[in-house]
Residue, then its C-alpha position, 0 to 999 in steps of 0.5 A: m564575505a561569503n553569502p550565507r545563502g550559498g550564492g557565491g564562492g561555494g558553487a550553485r545550490h539546487h533548490l527543490p521546486l515549490r510543489p515538492r517543498r510543500l509536499l515535504r512539509s507533511p510528515i507522512s509525505r516525507c516518510a513516503v518519499l523516503l521509502a519511494a526513493s529508497a526503493a527506487l535506489l535499491l532497484v537501480l543498484s540491484l540492476r547494476q549488480v545483475h549486469r555485473v554478474g552477467l546473469p542470462p536475460r529472462d525471456h519469460p516472466p517467472a511462472q506463477e506457482p500452481n499449487e498452494q504455496l505463497w512464495g516461489s523461486d525461479g533461480y533468481g530469488s523468491h517472488a510473490c505468488v499473487t495469481p488467484t487459484s482456479r477456484y477463486m471467484a469474482p466478488k459478489g454484489s453486496e449492500r454491506y459497507m465497511t469504513v476504516r480508520s487506518n492507524g499507526g506509522l506509514n508501513q503499519m497503515r499499508t499492511g493494515i489497509c491490505d488486511m482490511v481489503a482481505v477482511a472486506r473480501l471475507v465478509n463480502a462487504t464494499l470497502v470505503i476508501p480508508q481514512l488516515d489517522k490524523r490525531s494519534f501519531w502523525q498530526d497530519t492532514s493528508t488524505f488517502k489520495d495524498i499518499f496513495n494512488e487512489p484510482r490504481f488502488i480501486k482499479a487493481l482490486e476490482g476483481d477482488v473487492s468492491i471499493v468506493n470513494d465514499l458511502p452512498q448519499s442514502l447511507q451517509s447519516v445511518p447508524r453504524a456498528r463499531k467493531h474492534f477486530t480481535s488481532w491474529s484472527g483467522a477466517s472463521y472469526y470473520e464468518e462470525v463478524k458477518q452477523l454485524w451486517k444483519d442489523h446495520k448496513v455500515v460497520h466502522i472499523p476504528k483501527s486497521d492494525s488488527r493483523l489477520a492470522n498469518n497461518g490458517l487463512p485460505i491461500d487465495i486470501q493470502r494471495l489477495r493480501c500480496r496483490c494489494l501490497y505489491q500491486a495495488l497500494r502504490f504511492s501517489d504520483p507526486i511522491e513517486n516522482l519526487g522519490k525517483v528524483l531523490s534516488q537519481h540524485n543519490t545515485y549520482n553522488r555515489s558515482f561521483w565519490s566512487v571515481 
């Protein structure tokens, strides 16, 4: 009689180590691992395709666009223009703080967090590491650092926005203003929002899916959103590593069945 656990007759089955199994119990982590694995697999397949086509190697990285464009092309496809313009200034010191609860699905959280980074820049506020919504959608206890690489997030954006892990002790119990941003608003709207900090040092944003306007924002704010999404907001190391393992496994299976 065959072993129902796969111990005999059907070949050895590979089991994930204990830590990755625990990681996959979290709904957000499972979604993040699948996204990371898919991205890694697409990268591997794309590199193979480029090799087959025989495109000449790049001797230099693609030059960033010096004009007001958000996307550029160097003949190999479009790339995001993330380098600030020459008029972009370092963030100013501020005693304003902004706390955020990021809501929605994983991709909605990612884009919402990047929008909140841009808003913090527009209102010149220090952003506290966002809290992930654990009630309305996921029913999950994962924190920001469980899903995303928190040190990288803070370090990558230090020239754009001041980001801290938590409020200073002196502000932990102070009254906070609560504000739902109006969706699809431009920069002028957030100039008016600055008035909230006249009476409060901390403003809490209960949702991150306010969606900045795609048109009409200063080019440097648009590029900041790109920097956040493409460079700063990466998955945590355990998720990235597990995603690479899964993508390598899928690549091996594709190669095996194509023989």
